[in-house]
N, C-alpha and C positions, 0 to 999 in steps of 0.2 A: 575487510573489517574497519567498522567506523570505531573512533574512541568513545569512551566512556563520556556522556554528557548530562546534565538536570533538566528537565523539563520544564514548562511554566508552573506545573503541578507541585515541583520540586522534589519529582521522582527521578532516580537515576535509569540509566540504560547504554544499551551498547550501539542501539540504532539497526538492529537486525531484524527488527518487526517487518520492516517496509520491505526490505530484501525476501524477507519468506515470503509474505502475500504477494510479492511481484511475481515469485517463481509458481506459488499456487495459481493465481489468475492466469498466468502464460501458458499453464499446462493445462487449463481447461480453454484455451483459445478465447480467451479477454483480452481487456486492456486494463491498464491502471495510469494513472495521472496525478499530478498533484497542481495545486494552485496556492498561492502564497503571498500575503500584503505585508509591506513592515508594518511591525508594531501591532500587528492581528492576527497572524498566525497563521498556519498552514491547513488546507483542506486536502484529504484524500480519498480520490474516486476510484471506482472501478467498474466495469460492465463485464457482463458473460454474455454469450450466447444463449438464446431460448433452445430448451431441449428438444428435439425431433424424435420421437419413437420411430417413426418409419425411416430414418436415417441409418445405414450401417457405422 
């Protein structure tokens, strides 16, 4: 678990949101990644496979 921290918006959090999102995305067969630039913040993205109703 990560320590408490303050975000750019001044809110506090424990950093659990990304860990939870990662588990959900992975359980659905997707992938999740982050890109960041110093002084510009971070972008978190994910992809999920397309649902195929003909697949078991």
